[in-house]
Structure formats: C-alpha cells, structure tokens
N, C-alpha and C positions, 0 to 999 in steps of 0.2 A: 859653630852652628850646631854640631851634634850635641854638645853639652847643654845648649839652650833648649833644644827640642825634648830632652829627657825630662826635665822639671815640668814642662808645659803639659806633656801627656800625662804625667803623674797627677797633676792638678785636675785634669778633666775627669780622670778615672775616680778620684776622690769625690768630685762633685755629683758624678752620677750615682755613686753609692749612697751618698747622703739624700739624693732626690728619692731613690727607691725606699729608703728607710722612713722617710717622712710621708709616703703614699698612704692614704687611709685604707685599712683593711675592710673587706666586704662584710656586712652584717650577717653572721652566721645563724641568727636566730630565725631568718625568713627562708622558707623552702617553697619551691614551685608546687602547685597543687597536683595531686595525683588521683586518678579515677581507676577504680576497679569495675570492669564491664564484662558482659556476656562475650564469650568467644564466638567465632564465626558459626553460622547456622546454615545447614544444607537442607533444603525443602525435600521432603519426601511425601509420597501419596498418603502415607499413614499419619501425617501431621494433622491434629485437630485443633491445636493452639500453640503459638510461639510467644514466649515472654522475653523481651529484651530489657535489661536493667543496666543501670549505671550507679556506683556509689562513690561519692567524693570522699576520699579517705584523709588527705592531707591538704590543708589550706591555711594561709596566713591572713586571709581577709574573709569576712563574713559573706556567705553566698546569699544572693538576693533573688534567685530564680533559676529555672532550667527549662528547656524545651528540646524537641526532637527534629531532626532533619533527614529527609530521604532524597537521595540523588541531587543534593544542593538546594532542595526547596523545603521551607519549614512545614511541618505537618500540623494542620490546624487542630486546636483543642488539646495540645500537649504542653501548654505553658503551666509551670508549677512555681509557686512562690515560696521562696525562703526554705528550701529543702535541700538536704545533702545527698538525697537519693531520688531517682526517677525511674519509671517503669513504663514500657510501651508494650501492649498486647496486640498480637495479630490473630484474630479468630478465623478459622477455616482459611488458612493461607493457600494461596494460589501462586501460580508462576509469576504473575505480574506484581506480587508483593515482594519479589526479590529485588535487591539493590543494595546500595551503600547507605546505611543508617549512622547518624551520628547524634550523641547526646551532648548537649551544650550547657555549661553552668556559667552564670554571670555573677560578677561581684561588684560591690559598691566602689571599691578603690583600686582594682586591678582589672586587667583585660580578661576577656572570657576564655575558658578552656573546653576541650571536647575530647571524646573518645569515639572511635569508628568501629562499627560492628557490621560485617558483610553477611547478608543473607543470600545464599547462593542457590541457583537452580539451573537445570538444563535448558537450553533454548527451545522456544516453541514459536514457530512462524505464525503469525496472526493476520497478516495483510499481504496480498500479492494479486496480480492480474491473472485470471484463469485463461484469457485469451486476448490477443491484440491483432487488429486488422489495419494493414498499411499498404499504401501503393508503392509500386517500384520506384526506386530512386529517393524515397523519403527516409527519414531516420525513425528508428523505433526505440522506445524507452520502456524497459520492464524493471519492476522494483520488487522488494520483499522487505517486510517489517517483522521484527521478532520481539518477544520478551524473554527474561531470563538474565541471570548475571553469574559469572562475569560475562562482559560483552563477548559475542562470538566472533570466530574467524570465518569470514564469508568466502565462498567460491562459487563460480558459475560453470555449468556444463551444458552441452548441446548433444541431443540424441542423434547419432550417426550410425546407420546400420545396426540398429537395436542396442547400441552402446553409448553411454554418456562420456563425451570427451570434454576435459576441461578447457575453458577459455581463458585467455589473458589479453593483455594489451599490446602484445607484440605485433599483431596484424596491422594495426593502425586503424581498423574499422570497429573493433570493439573497445569501448571505454567503460571501465568498471570503477565505480566509486562506492567506498565502504566508510561508514561512520556509525560506530557504536552498534545500535539495534537496527540499522538500516543499511541496505545496499541497492544499488542500481546499475542496470546494464544497458548502455546506449549502443545500438548497432546503426552505423552510418551508411548512407547510399545503399539502400537494400537492393538485393539481387533476387529476382524471381525463381531462378534455378537453385541457388545454394542456401538462402537464408530462411526459408519457411521450415517449421518443425517445432519440437518441443525443446524448451530451455528450462533448466532446473538450477535454483539457487539452494545452497547448503550452508547452514549455520552450525558451527561446531564449538563447543567448549569442553573442559576436562570432565564434565558430568554427562555429556552426550551430544547428539546432534538432532537436527530437523531439516526437512527439505520441502519444497513445493515446486510445481511445474506450471509453465505458461505456454500456451500453444500460439505461435506466431504464424499468421497468414499473410502472404504478399500477393497483391492483385497486379494486374498488368496496367500499363499506362492508359489503356482504353477503358478501364473500369468505370471513370466518371461518365463516360458516353453511353454505358449500357442501359440506364433507365430511359434516356432519350431515345435510343435505337429501339427499345422495347415498345415505347408509346407508338413510334412510327409504324412499326411492324403490326401492332394491333390495329391502327387506323386503316392500313392497307388491307388487312384481312376482313375487316368490317365492311369496307366499300365493296370488296369483291362479292361477299355474301349478299349484300343488298342488290347488287346488279343482277346476280344470278336469280335471286328470288323474284325480282320484279319481271324478269324475262319469262319465268315460268308461269307466273300469275296472270299475265296479259291475256285479256278475253279475246274471242273471235271477233273479226272485224264486222261492224254493224253496216248493212247496205244503206245506200242513199235512197231518198224518196223517189227519184226518177228512174230507178233501176227496177225491172220487173221482178215481182214477188214470186219466188219459187215455192212450189208446194201444191197440194191438191186444190183444184178449183171446183166451184159448184157448177153442174151441168143441168140441161133442161130435162134430164131424165127424172130428176127429183120433182120437178114441177108436174110432169105428166103423171107420176105415180099419185100425187095428191088429187088431180082432176079425176082419175079413175076411181078413187075411194069415194069421192062425192057422188058420182053417177050411180054407183051401186046403192048408196043410201036413198037417193031419190026414187029408184025403181022399187025399193022395199016399201 
C-alpha cells in the first residue's frame, strides 16, 4: 500500500506544476490610472482663494470626461469633457466650504477613478436653540448644528454652581445622539427643581472648538391653568369695581307725590305787601 501511494502523489505534483506553467501571464503593458492631486488644505482667515486640481498621469484608456464631488454629491457645473486635468476654484472660502472633495475621471472602456482632497476648518456652530420652555414631567430636546471638517467630537455640559459639568448617558435621563455635524440632547421626565438652567454643546476637532448655550425653563403642572385662572381673576375684579361704582353713583331717593313737599312755602305776608304798594300808588 505504501509503494502504491508514492507514485500517485508524485503524479499529482507533476500535474500541478504543469497547470501552473500553462496559466496565462497577466498583460504587463496595462497599468492602473494614477492621479496627481492637491494635498489637503486648511482654511485660514487670510485665504482669499483656493485652487484644487487633479492631473491624470497614467492611463491605459482614453479619458472621456471628469467632474468634482463634495461630501458625496456632485458639484454642478464641474463637468469637463475629454481632459486629463481638472481644476476647481473656491473664491472667498468660508467654513462651510470645508469638506471632502473628490475629482473623478471617467473612461470609455474602464471604470472611473478618483482622488480625494480634504479641505479642513475648525468647527463653527450655526444652529441651536437659545431657550426652551417645557412643563414638569415632559421631555426636552436641545440640539446643535455645526460646519467645519473633520467632523467634530461633541460633548454636552450643564451649568451647576457657576461651573459647567459634563453630561453623559449613565443617568438614564440624558440621551445624547451625535452624527457628523449634528448633536442632540434629550432630557426625559423633567424635574422642576433640578433640570432648569443653562446647557452647553461643545464641538471640537484638531483645529479648534466652538460652543453654544441653551436656557431650559421648566414650569409647574399648573402652568396650563394659569391663563384660565388669570381670566377668572380679571372678571372677579371687574365685577367688584362695577358694584362699588354703582353704589357710590346712586342718587338720593326721590319722594312720592302723596308725601308733603319739604322746603319754604309762600305765606300771606307776600300778598299783603303787594296790597300796601297798590294803596300808596292810589293816594298819590
């Protein structure tokens, strides 16, 4: 049995060697395209213009066009036909111009190739709530949005005794969600004693940081009834004022016709005086 296995194994090895020798070698004349591009760019306040460029240096297939992409979306107006180089200019660059740029070259008979250029900037918070009003027992949602690249690391803090203390999800009442240039803080089952105050979001990358604050107000369970109670109080006060005013304005009682009229009455002395005057005129 041992002598039979030896020739069999030798024959298998010979067949394997023959198969390898007959395998076609790859064509060495074809090489993958290569792109020479701008290195990463860091935005500075002194920048007045930024030029991003890509040159297609090696290609085995004719190029039939190129275009630019920013953060996964094509930039309109950047299509270029049958050119081995492309350029994209950013005039008066701002923080929101930062991001991941790609130049893409397309070919007639091969898949497209691209090169990535990072335009980096410190984060800048562009959207947040300045204040939030909630009732006790409700949930509060506070958020922050930023621009800048790379995407920042987000943290949340609450002002306690004039110091900002970092929050986390360990308590079960704070839920923090971070995604790229967006973060949100959810505070569940608000407490009127502990939860009101200033909350601060902080965005940080290796170029710097930025922060913004939101004032959270928590009202009592009776807060929805306050407008109704205010209206009731106003009505009661108005009724009291009307009653008092009417009592003070009421005139004296008018006497009835069958009651004797009080006041001076005409007497006979007046008539006697008139007769005396007539007698004197007659004697004259």
